[in-house]
C-alpha positions in Angstrom: 14.0 24.5 -0.8 12.6 23.5 -4.2 8.8 23.3 -4.2 7.3 19.9 -4.7 10.4 17.9 -3.5 10.0 15.7 -0.4 11.6 17.0 2.8 13.4 14.5 5.0 12.3 15.2 8.6 14.1 14.3 11.8 12.0 11.7 13.6 12.4 9.6 16.6 10.7 6.8 14.6 13.8 6.3 12.4 15.2 2.9 13.3 11.9 1.7 15.0 9.9 -1.3 13.9 6.2 -0.9 13.2 3.4 -3.2 12.1 1.6 -2.5 8.8 -2.1 -2.2 9.7 -3.4 -1.4 6.2 -5.1 -4.7 5.3 -4.7 -4.4 1.6 -0.9 -4.0 1.6 1.3 -7.0 0.9 3.1 -6.4 4.3 -0.2 -6.4 6.3 0.4 -7.8 9.8 4.1 -7.8 9.3 6.8 -5.7 11.0 8.8 -3.2 9.0 11.7 -1.0 10.0 11.5 2.8 9.4 14.7 4.0 7.6 13.6 7.6 6.8 10.6 9.9 7.3 9.6 12.3 4.5 7.1 15.1 4.6 5.5 15.7 1.2 2.6 17.9 0.1 0.3 14.9 0.3 1.4 13.9 3.8 4.0 11.9 5.7 5.7 9.0 4.0 8.0 6.3 5.5 10.9 4.7 3.8 10.7 1.2 5.3 12.7 -2.0 5.1 10.2 -4.9 4.8 10.3 -8.5 5.8 12.4 -9.4 2.8 14.8 -6.5 3.3 13.3 -4.6 0.4 13.2 -0.8 0.9 10.0 0.8 -0.2 8.0 4.0 0.6 4.6 3.9 2.1 2.2 6.5 3.5 2.6 6.9 7.3 -1.0 6.2 8.0 -0.5 2.6 6.9 1.2 1.9 10.2 -1.6 3.7 12.2 -3.9 1.0 13.7 -6.7 3.6 14.4 -6.7 5.0 10.9 -6.7 1.6 9.3 -9.3 0.0 11.6 -11.9 2.4 10.2 -11.3 1.2 6.6 -13.7 -1.4 5.2 -13.9 -2.9 1.8 -17.6 -2.0 1.3 -19.9 -3.5 -1.4 -18.4 -4.9 -4.6 -17.5 -2.2 -7.1 -17.1 -4.3 -10.3 -20.1 -5.0 -12.5 -20.7 -8.6 -13.4 -21.0 -7.7 -17.1 -17.5 -6.2 -17.0 -16.1 -9.3 -15.4 -17.7 -11.5 -18.1 -16.3 -9.3 -20.8 -12.8 -9.5 -19.2 -13.2 -13.3 -19.1 -14.1 -13.3 -22.8 -11.1 -11.1 -23.7 -8.6 -13.2 -21.8 -10.0 -16.4 -23.3 -9.8 -14.9 -26.9 -6.3 -13.5 -26.5 -4.7 -16.3 -24.6 -6.8 -19.4 -25.4 -7.0 -20.0 -21.6 -10.5 -20.7 -20.3 -11.2 -18.8 -17.0 -14.0 -20.1 -14.8 -16.1 -17.6 -12.9 
């Protein structure tokens, strides 16, 4: 086996449907079908077919309701001054006024 390449693992989950529990994923709350399970150095990844039949790869923990239930957004992480500067740059470069 070549180091660093993902390893396809046999899994009873292939062909099963799971709900995406990670609230910041576009498929949150939707059912996806597992097409393949891969074990990588950074963890387990699932090749899934989503609601629009698009096949993508997501980390396995995104379908784990317990792991995802513990995640919260926390306090805002963007400084107001940075947002105002971004607004200025967008307005200058596009001529479109953005309201904050």
